[in-house]
N, CA, C and O atoms as CSV, one atom per row, in Angstrom:
chain,resi,resn,atom,element,x,y,z
A,1,LYS,N,N,-404.409,7.383,-26.556
A,1,LYS,CA,C,-404.243,6.294,-27.499
A,1,LYS,C,C,-402.859,5.685,-27.309
A,1,LYS,O,O,-401.907,6.358,-26.914
A,2,ASN,N,N,-402.781,4.419,-27.597
A,2,ASN,CA,C,-401.493,3.744,-27.501
A,2,ASN,C,C,-400.731,3.868,-28.820
A,2,ASN,O,O,-401.161,4.578,-29.729
A,3,GLU,N,N,-399.617,3.184,-28.914
A,3,GLU,CA,C,-398.781,3.279,-30.119
A,3,GLU,C,C,-399.482,2.769,-31.378
A,3,GLU,O,O,-399.137,3.164,-32.491
A,4,SER,N,N,-400.457,1.898,-31.194
A,4,SER,CA,C,-401.212,1.361,-32.335
A,4,SER,C,C,-402.385,2.248,-32.734
A,4,SER,O,O,-403.090,1.962,-33.702
A,5,GLY,N,N,-402.589,3.331,-31.978
A,5,GLY,CA,C,-403.691,4.242,-32.268
A,5,GLY,C,C,-404.999,3.845,-31.616
A,5,GLY,O,O,-406.029,4.477,-31.850
A,6,GLU,N,N,-404.968,2.801,-30.797
A,6,GLU,CA,C,-406.176,2.349,-30.116
A,6,GLU,C,C,-406.355,3.108,-28.805
A,6,GLU,O,O,-405.380,3.486,-28.156
A,7,VAL,N,N,-407.597,3.322,-28.431
A,7,VAL,CA,C,-407.880,3.996,-27.168
A,7,VAL,C,C,-407.417,3.092,-26.033
A,7,VAL,O,O,-407.836,1.938,-25.939
A,8,ALA,N,N,-406.552,3.620,-25.173
A,8,ALA,CA,C,-406.005,2.834,-24.070
A,8,ALA,C,C,-406.803,3.051,-22.790
A,8,ALA,O,O,-406.985,2.118,-22.008
A,9,ARG,N,N,-407.280,4.270,-22.569
A,9,ARG,CA,C,-408.031,4.602,-21.363
A,9,ARG,C,C,-409.014,5.708,-21.668
A,9,ARG,O,O,-408.862,6.447,-22.641
A,10,HIS,N,N,-410.021,5.812,-20.827
A,10,HIS,CA,C,-410.986,6.903,-20.906
A,10,HIS,C,C,-410.868,7.718,-19.633
A,10,HIS,O,O,-410.713,7.161,-18.546
A,11,LEU,N,N,-410.940,9.009,-19.761
A,11,LEU,CA,C,-410.882,9.910,-18.614
A,11,LEU,C,C,-412.257,10.539,-18.432
A,11,LEU,O,O,-412.810,11.119,-19.366
A,12,PHE,N,N,-412.802,10.423,-17.232
A,12,PHE,CA,C,-414.120,10.955,-16.920
A,12,PHE,C,C,-414.012,11.948,-15.772
A,12,PHE,O,O,-413.109,11.838,-14.943
A,13,PRO,N,N,-414.924,12.916,-15.714
A,13,PRO,CA,C,-414.917,13.842,-14.577
A,13,PRO,C,C,-415.249,13.086,-13.290
A,13,PRO,O,O,-415.948,12.074,-13.331
A,14,PRO,N,N,-414.759,13.562,-12.162
A,14,PRO,CA,C,-415.068,12.882,-10.903
A,14,PRO,C,C,-416.555,12.953,-10.577
A,14,PRO,O,O,-417.210,13.957,-10.857
A,15,LYS,N,N,-417.084,11.890,-9.988
A,15,LYS,CA,C,-418.493,11.864,-9.607
A,15,LYS,C,C,-418.725,12.595,-8.289
A,15,LYS,O,O,-419.785,13.186,-8.083
A,16,SER,N,N,-417.751,12.555,-7.412
A,16,SER,CA,C,-417.893,13.184,-6.098
A,16,SER,C,C,-417.736,14.700,-6.215
A,16,SER,O,O,-416.727,15.166,-6.743
A,17,PRO,N,N,-418.702,15.476,-5.738
A,17,PRO,CA,C,-418.598,16.944,-5.791
A,17,PRO,C,C,-417.336,17.477,-5.112
A,17,PRO,O,O,-416.836,18.545,-5.466
A,18,GLN,N,N,-416.834,16.732,-4.146
A,18,GLN,CA,C,-415.621,17.137,-3.427
A,18,GLN,C,C,-414.434,17.295,-4.383
A,18,GLN,O,O,-413.555,18.120,-4.133
A,19,TRP,N,N,-414.396,16.534,-5.451
A,19,TRP,CA,C,-413.260,16.545,-6.382
A,19,TRP,C,C,-413.565,17.278,-7.686
A,19,TRP,O,O,-412.735,17.293,-8.595
A,20,GLN,N,N,-414.745,17.885,-7.787
A,20,GLN,CA,C,-415.113,18.597,-9.005
A,20,GLN,C,C,-414.642,20.051,-8.933
A,20,GLN,O,O,-414.707,20.681,-7.877
A,21,ASN,N,N,-414.178,20.566,-10.039
A,21,ASN,CA,C,-413.692,21.937,-10.134
A,21,ASN,C,C,-414.890,22.874,-10.339
A,21,ASN,O,O,-415.601,22.766,-11.338
A,22,GLU,N,N,-415.106,23.785,-9.398
A,22,GLU,CA,C,-416.262,24.691,-9.484
A,22,GLU,C,C,-416.216,25.584,-10.719
A,22,GLU,O,O,-417.264,25.944,-11.255
A,23,ALA,N,N,-415.025,25.945,-11.177
A,23,ALA,CA,C,-414.914,26.787,-12.370
A,23,ALA,C,C,-415.512,26.076,-13.584
A,23,ALA,O,O,-416.134,26.710,-14.436
A,24,ILE,N,N,-415.323,24.776,-13.657
A,24,ILE,CA,C,-415.896,24.008,-14.760
A,24,ILE,C,C,-417.411,23.959,-14.625
A,24,ILE,O,O,-418.142,24.099,-15.605
A,25,LEU,N,N,-417.867,23.759,-13.396
A,25,LEU,CA,C,-419.303,23.616,-13.186
A,25,LEU,C,C,-420.053,24.914,-13.478
A,25,LEU,O,O,-421.202,24.871,-13.916
A,26,THR,N,N,-419.433,26.048,-13.246
A,26,THR,CA,C,-420.134,27.317,-13.439
A,26,THR,C,C,-419.610,28.075,-14.654
A,26,THR,O,O,-420.356,28.310,-15.605
A,27,GLY,N,N,-418.358,28.451,-14.633
A,27,GLY,CA,C,-417.795,29.306,-15.677
A,27,GLY,C,C,-417.798,28.704,-17.060
A,27,GLY,O,O,-418.242,29.346,-18.012
A,28,VAL,N,N,-417.315,27.493,-17.192
A,28,VAL,CA,C,-417.233,26.872,-18.513
A,28,VAL,C,C,-418.622,26.581,-19.061
A,28,VAL,O,O,-418.898,26.830,-20.235
A,29,HIS,N,N,-419.488,26.059,-18.217
A,29,HIS,CA,C,-420.842,25.765,-18.684
A,29,HIS,C,C,-421.568,27.046,-19.115
A,29,HIS,O,O,-422.301,27.039,-20.104
A,30,ALA,N,N,-421.367,28.130,-18.387
A,30,ALA,CA,C,-421.993,29.408,-18.758
A,30,ALA,C,C,-421.445,29.906,-20.092
A,30,ALA,O,O,-422.200,30.405,-20.927
A,31,ALA,N,N,-420.134,29.772,-20.294
A,31,ALA,CA,C,-419.520,30.201,-21.556
A,31,ALA,C,C,-420.041,29.373,-22.724
A,31,ALA,O,O,-420.312,29.915,-23.796
A,32,VAL,N,N,-420.182,28.066,-22.527
A,32,VAL,CA,C,-420.683,27.192,-23.593
A,32,VAL,C,C,-422.139,27.522,-23.908
A,32,VAL,O,O,-422.535,27.531,-25.073
A,33,GLU,N,N,-422.933,27.792,-22.878
A,33,GLU,CA,C,-424.332,28.164,-23.129
A,33,GLU,C,C,-424.419,29.459,-23.924
A,33,GLU,O,O,-425.238,29.580,-24.835
A,34,LYS,N,N,-423.574,30.427,-23.577
A,34,LYS,CA,C,-423.636,31.737,-24.230
A,34,LYS,C,C,-423.047,31.716,-25.636
A,34,LYS,O,O,-423.596,32.338,-26.546
A,35,TYR,N,N,-421.924,30.998,-25.826
A,35,TYR,CA,C,-421.203,31.052,-27.094
A,35,TYR,C,C,-421.340,29.798,-27.954
A,35,TYR,O,O,-420.902,29.795,-29.104
A,36,GLY,N,N,-421.937,28.739,-27.422
A,36,GLY,CA,C,-422.136,27.523,-28.200
A,36,GLY,C,C,-421.058,26.473,-28.015
A,36,GLY,O,O,-421.338,25.276,-28.080
A,37,SER,N,N,-419.817,26.914,-27.783
A,37,SER,CA,C,-418.715,25.978,-27.512
A,37,SER,C,C,-417.614,26.746,-26.790
A,37,SER,O,O,-417.561,27.975,-26.846
A,38,ILE,N,N,-416.753,26.023,-26.125
A,38,ILE,CA,C,-415.654,26.681,-25.418
A,38,ILE,C,C,-414.665,27.275,-26.429
A,38,ILE,O,O,-414.038,28.298,-26.155
A,39,GLU,N,N,-414.526,26.640,-27.584
A,39,GLU,CA,C,-413.616,27.155,-28.617
A,39,GLU,C,C,-414.099,28.509,-29.132
A,39,GLU,O,O,-413.293,29.413,-29.349
A,40,THR,N,N,-415.417,28.654,-29.329
A,40,THR,CA,C,-415.967,29.933,-29.782
A,40,THR,C,C,-415.768,30.997,-28.716
A,40,THR,O,O,-415.455,32.144,-29.034
A,41,TYR,N,N,-415.946,30.629,-27.456
A,41,TYR,CA,C,-415.692,31.570,-26.358
A,41,TYR,C,C,-414.239,32.035,-26.395
A,41,TYR,O,O,-413.970,33.231,-26.285
A,42,TYR,N,N,-413.302,31.099,-26.549
A,42,TYR,CA,C,-411.885,31.465,-26.610
A,42,TYR,C,C,-411.603,32.411,-27.765
A,42,TYR,O,O,-410.788,33.325,-27.636
A,43,ASP,N,N,-412.275,32.198,-28.901
A,43,ASP,CA,C,-412.073,33.062,-30.061
A,43,ASP,C,C,-412.596,34.479,-29.830
A,43,ASP,O,O,-412.089,35.429,-30.426
A,44,LYS,N,N,-413.605,34.627,-28.971
A,44,LYS,CA,C,-414.259,35.927,-28.799
A,44,LYS,C,C,-413.900,36.654,-27.506
A,44,LYS,O,O,-414.167,37.849,-27.379
A,45,CYS,N,N,-413.300,35.953,-26.546
A,45,CYS,CA,C,-413.038,36.608,-25.257
A,45,CYS,C,C,-411.838,37.554,-25.350
A,45,CYS,O,O,-410.934,37.360,-26.163
A,46,GLU,N,N,-411.851,38.556,-24.518
A,46,GLU,CA,C,-410.758,39.526,-24.477
A,46,GLU,C,C,-409.607,38.948,-23.664
A,46,GLU,O,O,-409.814,38.420,-22.572
A,47,ILE,N,N,-408.413,39.047,-24.194
A,47,ILE,CA,C,-407.232,38.553,-23.489
A,47,ILE,C,C,-406.692,39.663,-22.594
A,47,ILE,O,O,-406.494,40.795,-23.034
A,48,GLN,N,N,-406.461,39.322,-21.347
A,48,GLN,CA,C,-405.847,40.253,-20.412
A,48,GLN,C,C,-404.477,39.692,-20.055
A,48,GLN,O,O,-404.359,38.825,-19.190
A,49,CYS,N,N,-403.463,40.181,-20.713
A,49,CYS,CA,C,-402.114,39.643,-20.576
A,49,CYS,C,C,-401.507,40.049,-19.233
A,49,CYS,O,O,-401.295,41.231,-18.964
A,50,LYS,N,N,-401.233,39.050,-18.402
A,50,LYS,CA,C,-400.656,39.290,-17.077
A,50,LYS,C,C,-399.262,39.903,-17.186
A,50,LYS,O,O,-398.905,40.778,-16.398
A,51,VAL,N,N,-398.469,39.442,-18.168
A,51,VAL,CA,C,-397.112,39.956,-18.345
A,51,VAL,C,C,-397.136,41.447,-18.673
A,51,VAL,O,O,-396.376,42.224,-18.095
A,52,ALA,N,N,-397.997,41.839,-19.586
A,52,ALA,CA,C,-398.088,43.252,-19.958
A,52,ALA,C,C,-398.599,44.089,-18.790
A,52,ALA,O,O,-398.112,45.192,-18.543
A,53,ARG,N,N,-399.581,43.554,-18.081
A,53,ARG,CA,C,-400.158,44.287,-16.957
A,53,ARG,C,C,-399.166,44.433,-15.809
A,53,ARG,O,O,-399.023,45.519,-15.247
A,54,ASP,N,N,-398.480,43.347,-15.458
A,54,ASP,CA,C,-397.585,43.354,-14.302
A,54,ASP,C,C,-396.131,43.649,-14.656
A,54,ASP,O,O,-395.282,43.773,-13.773
A,55,LYS,N,N,-395.850,43.762,-15.968
A,55,LYS,CA,C,-394.485,44.012,-16.454
A,55,LYS,C,C,-393.508,42.972,-15.901
A,55,LYS,O,O,-392.511,43.305,-15.259
A,56,GLU,N,N,-393.826,41.693,-16.171
A,56,GLU,CA,C,-393.019,40.569,-15.714
A,56,GLU,C,C,-392.776,39.605,-16.875
A,56,GLU,O,O,-393.410,39.714,-17.924
A,57,VAL,N,N,-391.865,38.673,-16.681
A,57,VAL,CA,C,-391.696,37.546,-17.588
A,57,VAL,C,C,-391.794,36.280,-16.753
A,57,VAL,O,O,-391.700,36.319,-15.526
A,58,TYR,N,N,-391.982,35.165,-17.431
A,58,TYR,CA,C,-392.089,33.889,-16.738
A,58,TYR,C,C,-390.778,33.139,-16.895
A,58,TYR,O,O,-390.286,32.983,-18.013
A,59,ILE,N,N,-390.205,32.673,-15.792
A,59,ILE,CA,C,-389.000,31.854,-15.822
A,59,ILE,C,C,-389.419,30.442,-15.445
A,59,ILE,O,O,-389.931,30.208,-14.350
A,60,SER,N,N,-389.199,29.506,-16.358
A,60,SER,CA,C,-389.629,28.124,-16.122
A,60,SER,C,C,-388.651,27.401,-15.203
A,60,SER,O,O,-387.567,27.906,-14.910
A,61,ALA,N,N,-389.046,26.219,-14.755
A,61,ALA,CA,C,-388.173,25.380,-13.931
A,61,ALA,C,C,-386.938,24.949,-14.708
A,61,ALA,O,O,-385.925,24.574,-14.116
A,62,ASP,N,N,-387.022,25.002,-16.038
A,62,ASP,CA,C,-385.875,24.672,-16.893
A,62,ASP,C,C,-385.009,25.888,-17.176
A,62,ASP,O,O,-384.112,25.830,-18.018
A,63,ALA,N,N,-385.270,26.991,-16.479
A,63,ALA,CA,C,-384.530,28.253,-16.612
A,63,ALA,C,C,-384.739,28.917,-17.971
A,63,ALA,O,O,-383.844,29.595,-18.476
A,64,LEU,N,N,-385.910,28.725,-18.559
A,64,LEU,CA,C,-386.245,29.391,-19.815
A,64,LEU,C,C,-387.046,30.652,-19.508
A,64,LEU,O,O,-387.984,30.608,-18.711
A,65,ALA,N,N,-386.693,31.761,-20.124
A,65,ALA,CA,C,-387.462,33.002,-19.986
A,65,ALA,C,C,-388.500,33.024,-21.096
A,65,ALA,O,O,-388.163,32.995,-22.280
A,66,LEU,N,N,-389.768,33.075,-20.698
A,66,LEU,CA,C,-390.865,33.044,-21.656
A,66,LEU,C,C,-391.743,34.268,-21.468
A,66,LEU,O,O,-391.790,34.834,-20.376
A,67,PRO,N,N,-392.445,34.686,-22.527
A,67,PRO,CA,C,-393.268,35.887,-22.398
A,67,PRO,C,C,-394.463,35.724,-21.472
A,67,PRO,O,O,-395.009,36.716,-20.991
A,68,CYS,N,N,-394.880,34.477,-21.212
A,68,CYS,CA,C,-395.987,34.311,-20.263
A,68,CYS,C,C,-396.087,32.878,-19.774
A,68,CYS,O,O,-395.571,31.953,-20.402
A,69,CYS,N,N,-396.757,32.708,-18.645
A,69,CYS,CA,C,-396.906,31.379,-18.059
A,69,CYS,C,C,-397.801,30.487,-18.913
A,69,CYS,O,O,-397.626,29.269,-18.917
A,70,TRP,N,N,-398.753,31.069,-19.633
A,70,TRP,CA,C,-399.631,30.269,-20.476
A,70,TRP,C,C,-398.823,29.590,-21.577
A,70,TRP,O,O,-399.012,28.402,-21.841
A,71,LEU,N,N,-397.923,30.333,-22.222
A,71,LEU,CA,C,-397.086,29.741,-23.263
A,71,LEU,C,C,-396.192,28.660,-22.697
A,71,LEU,O,O,-395.934,27.658,-23.365
A,72,ALA,N,N,-395.719,28.842,-21.487
A,72,ALA,CA,C,-394.879,27.831,-20.845
A,72,ALA,C,C,-395.643,26.521,-20.716
A,72,ALA,O,O,-395.093,25.452,-20.978
A,73,GLY,N,N,-396.899,26.598,-20.317
A,73,GLY,CA,C,-397.704,25.394,-20.196
A,73,GLY,C,C,-397.951,24.721,-21.527
A,73,GLY,O,O,-398.050,23.496,-21.593
A,74,GLU,N,N,-398.052,25.497,-22.583
A,74,GLU,CA,C,-398.311,24.955,-23.919
A,74,GLU,C,C,-397.091,24.204,-24.468
A,74,GLU,O,O,-397.242,23.347,-25.339
A,75,MET,N,N,-395.899,24.510,-23.976
A,75,MET,CA,C,-394.690,23.841,-24.467
A,75,MET,C,C,-394.729,22.340,-24.218
A,75,MET,O,O,-394.156,21.566,-24.984
A,76,TYR,N,N,-395.396,21.933,-23.160
A,76,TYR,CA,C,-395.382,20.540,-22.756
A,76,TYR,C,C,-396.619,19.771,-23.180
A,76,TYR,O,O,-396.838,18.659,-22.700
A,77,ARG,N,N,-397.426,20.323,-24.056
A,77,ARG,CA,C,-398.635,19.638,-24.550
A,77,ARG,C,C,-398.294,18.726,-25.682
A,77,ARG,O,O,-399.176,18.064,-26.229
């Protein structure tokens, strides 16, 4: 949306299979079929924390130490 709250552009998945993400085509669709929505899947799936498993921390390009790479990505949303 633009500053006025109007839709400025629409984003659509690519039509060419060459540019489509296979994880979306298989994994996400399977999760939605099983759980009804991707949000419900996220609420019910088991989290496997890479930091806890590998005993590491994530250092961002801004030199911030974060508990995980997923949280780092969420900072910029």
